[in-house]
N, C-alpha and C positions, 0 to 999 in steps of 0.2 A: 504494500500500500504506500502510496506517495505521501510525503509530508507536505501538508498545505498550511501555510501561514495564515494568521487571522487577517492581516492586511498585506496584500501582495502588491509589490511595486509594478507600475505599468510596464516597465521594460521587461520584467520577468514574465508578465502575462503575455506580452507580445512574443517573447521567445518561445513560450510554451505553445502558443497558437501556431507559430511558424513550424515548430517541430511536429505538431499534430497535423498540420497541412501537408508537410512532406511525407509523413507516414500514411496518411489516408489514401494516397495515390497507389499504394502497394498493398498486397495481401499476405506476402510471406516475408519474414524477417530472420536473418541469421546474425547472431551476436558473437563478436570476437573481441578479445583483449589485445590491444596493440602495443602495450608497454614494452619498450626496448627496440621498437622498429625505428629505423632512420627515416628521414623525410624522403630519401630516394626510394626506399623500399615501399613506403606507403604510396608514393606516386606510381610506382610500378604496379602495385596491387590494384590501385584505382583504375589504371589504364587497362589491365586485364579484365576487370569487371565491367568497365565502360563498353568494351567490345560486345558484351552480352546485354547492353542497356540496363546495367545494374549500378545504381549509385552506392557509394560507401560513405556513410555519414557518421562523423564523430559526434556523439551526443553528450549532453550533460545529463547524468543519470536521473536526477530528480525531475527535470523537465520531461524526459522520456517516460518516466513512471506515470506522471500526471497525464501525459498525452495518451499513453496506452490505456490507462484507466478510463479516460473519457471515450476512447474508441471501443471499450468493452473487450480489449485484448487482455486476457487474464493469465496469471501465473508466469509472467516474464520478468517480474521484479528481481528474481534471483540472478538473472543474467546481467542486470544493470548494477553491477558493483565493480569498482575499479575503472580504469580507462576503457571505455567501450566504444566500439565502432559497429554500426549496423549496416549490413548489406541488405538492400530491399529489392524484392523481385515480384513479378506478377506471374511468371511461368518458368518452368524448368529450374526450380530451386535446387534440385539435386546437382545440376551443372554448376550453379553458383557455389554450392558447398564444396564441390570437387575442386574448383579454382582455389577456394580458401585453404582446403587441406593440402593441395599440391604446393601452394605458396608457403604454407607452414613447414613443409619439408625443407624448403630452401632457407626460410627465415624462422627458426624455432621460437622466436619471440612472439609470433602470432599464435594465439590460442583461441580456437573456436570453442565458445562456451555452451552454445545451444541454439535452438531455433524455434520459431513459431511458423509452422507450415500447414496450410490447409486447415486452419482452426485447431491445430494440435501442437502441443509443446513437445519438442524433442530435446533430450539431453545431448551432451557431446558425443556419446557413443552411438546413439540412435541417428544423429545427423551424419556422422561419419559413415555408418552403414548405408544410409539413404544416398549419400554422395556417390556410392559405387553402383547404384542402379542406373541403367541407361535412361536417357531423357525421353520425354514424350515423343518427340520427333523421331528419335532413333527407334523407339518401340514400334511406331507406326510404319517406319520403313522396313523393319524386320518382318512385321505382319504382312505388309504388301508383297514383299519378296517371297514369303512363304505361300501366299495365295497365287501370285503370278507364276511361280515356278512350274506347276503342273500344266497350266495353259500354254506356256512357252514350249514345253516338252511335246505336248499334243500337236501344236502348230508345226514344230520341226519334224515330227514323225510324218505328218500328212504331206509336208513339202518334200520330204525324202521319198515318199511313195510316188508322188507326182513326177519327181525328177527321174526316178528309176524307170517308170513306165515310158516316159518320153525318150529315154536313152535306148530302151529296148525296141523302139520303133513303133510300138503300139500306143495308141492313144489311151490316156487314162480315162476310166469310165466317168462320164459326165452325165449328170441327171438332166433329162430333157425338160425344157420349160414347156408348160402347157401351151397349146396353140391358142392364139388370140382369136376370138370370134368376131 
């Protein structure tokens, strides 16, 4: 639960609203601690995430807690301790998590704390396992190739039969079209 003061300064209210506005554009959030990363490393990570249209926002924890409470995103307060950066995504969050975990191998200072994906809270172990699952587009491509494979094989077999018959000099059997009246 976020700590709310009795009288809130207008600047803080504006900062909370800006944080909330930034968060409302996205449905999935991956939380990471960036303590110990250099500016160059953070810039490199942001560039990798930007290629997937994913912003990485460094947040003030109390502002983020208030914003998430107002958005009815529950149980993420545990991730908002220490220096926190939030990667925000609308689709293929597993690919975003994969980028973060791959980057953490290069820069061990980056620690993925957890995530809020599809209205579910993931701890660090669960989000790491989720990062290893193929993305939605990859799964669709795999399904389509599985469906398309037998049809391609049938077409190739039929074409081979037609080619064989034409090489033998005999015409391939052709169904006659009904005579027009």
